[in-house]
C-alpha positions in Angstrom: -32.2 -11.1 -46.2 -33.1 -13.2 -43.1 -29.5 -14.5 -42.9 -28.3 -10.9 -42.8 -30.7 -10.3 -39.9 -29.4 -13.4 -38.1 -25.9 -12.2 -38.7 -26.7 -8.8 -37.2 -28.3 -10.6 -34.2 -25.2 -12.7 -33.8 -23.0 -9.7 -34.0 -25.0 -7.9 -31.4 -24.8 -10.8 -29.0 -21.1 -11.2 -29.5 -20.6 -7.5 -28.8 -22.7 -7.7 -25.7 -20.7 -10.7 -24.5 -17.4 -8.9 -25.2 -18.7 -5.8 -23.3 -19.6 -8.0 -20.4 -16.3 -9.8 -20.5 -14.4 -6.5 -20.4 -16.5 -5.2 -17.6 -16.0 -8.4 -15.5 -12.2 -8.3 -16.3 -12.0 -4.8 -15.0 -14.0 -5.7 -11.9 -11.7 -8.7 -11.4 -8.6 -6.6 -11.6 -10.0 -4.1 -9.1 -10.9 -6.9 -6.7 -7.5 -8.5 -7.0 -5.9 -5.1 -6.2 -8.2 -4.7 -3.2 -7.4 -8.3 -2.0 -3.6 -7.6 -2.2 -4.1 -4.4 -0.2 -6.2 -6.1 2.4 -3.6 -8.9 2.7 -0.9 -6.4 3.3 -3.1 -4.6 5.9 -3.8 -7.9 7.6 -0.1 -8.7 7.8 0.6 -5.3 9.4 -2.2 -5.9 12.0 -0.9 -9.4 12.7 2.5 -7.9 13.4 1.0 -5.3 15.7 -0.9 -8.0 17.6 2.3 -10.0 17.9 4.2 -7.0 19.2 1.4 -6.2 21.7 1.3 -9.8 22.9 5.1 -9.7 23.5 4.8 -6.4 25.4 2.0 -7.9 27.5 4.2 -10.9 28.3 7.0 -8.6 29.3 4.7 -6.6 31.5 3.4 -9.8 33.1 7.0 -10.8 33.9 7.8 -7.4 35.3 4.6 -7.6 37.5 5.6 -11.0 38.7 9.1 -9.8 39.6 7.7 -6.8 41.5 5.3 -9.1 43.4 8.1 -11.5 44.3 10.3 -8.6 45.5 7.4 -7.3 47.7 6.8 -10.7 49.0 10.5 -11.2 49.9 10.5 -7.9 51.7 7.4 -8.6 53.6 8.6 -12.0 54.6 
């Protein structure tokens, strides 16, 4: 009779472990999906930053050209 009780206890523990495993597996899949999404979002933001830096550089060049024209007109 005691071995039957031990078997039931073991069965209960195995069931708990499996339940925890499935829960963690689901959470892991969700986190992987979120990570993939965040990586894609980061890539878009990096591209936006790169574009803005390029625009800023172009504006600096334009400003410098205008300043040089004004300076050449003034003397």
